[in-house]
C-alpha positions in Angstrom: -0.5 0.5 0.1 1.1 3.6 -1.3 0.7 6.4 1.6 1.8 9.8 0.5 3.3 12.4 2.3 4.0 16.3 0.8 6.5 18.0 2.2 7.2 20.5 -0.4 5.7 24.0 1.8 8.0 23.0 5.1 10.9 24.7 6.6 14.1 22.6 7.3 14.0 20.4 9.5 10.6 19.7 9.3 10.2 17.6 5.9 13.2 15.2 7.8 11.3 15.5 10.6 7.3 14.6 9.0 9.3 11.7 7.2 11.1 9.9 9.5 7.4 10.3 11.8 6.1 8.1 9.6 8.3 5.9 9.6 6.9 3.7 11.6 3.0 3.4 10.2 5.2 1.1 7.0 4.3 -2.5 7.4 6.3 -4.7 5.7 4.3 -4.7 2.2 4.2 -1.0 2.0 5.7 2.5 0.8 6.0 6.0 1.7 6.0 8.7 -1.3 6.9 11.6 -1.1 6.7 14.8 -2.1 9.4 17.0 -1.3 11.1 20.5 -3.0 14.8 19.2 -3.0 16.7 16.4 -2.3 16.9 15.2 1.6 20.9 13.7 1.1 20.4 14.0 5.0 17.8 11.7 4.9 19.3 8.8 3.4 21.9 7.7 7.0 18.6 7.6 8.5 17.1 5.4 6.5 19.3 3.2 6.9 20.5 3.0 10.5 16.8 2.3 10.5 16.5 -0.9 7.9 14.2 2.0 4.9 16.1 1.4 1.6 15.2 4.5 -0.9 15.4 5.5 -4.1 14.9 9.1 -5.3 13.0 10.2 -9.2 14.2 13.9 -10.3 10.9 15.7 -11.5 11.6 19.5 -11.5 13.7 21.8 -11.5 12.6 22.3 -7.4 10.7 19.2 -7.5 11.6 15.1 -6.0 9.4 12.5 -5.6 11.7 10.0 -2.6 10.2 6.4 -2.1 10.7 4.6 0.5 9.9 0.7 2.5 11.6 -1.5 4.8 14.9 -3.0 3.7 15.5 -7.0 3.0 
């Protein structure tokens, strides 16, 4: 199941806080789909440490789509 989260209108560090808080809601087959205004590079280490995998897609000049799921 996909869960959508749009953090484009939030000021740092709120996007990271919102994303990390949603991770606990993800089940084994769930994906968190995040719309973001920049690539959230500092988030990647947190995801890895917590056992999550991710992919990132650049949609435009200031638009990214991040997908996060529980790692294998």
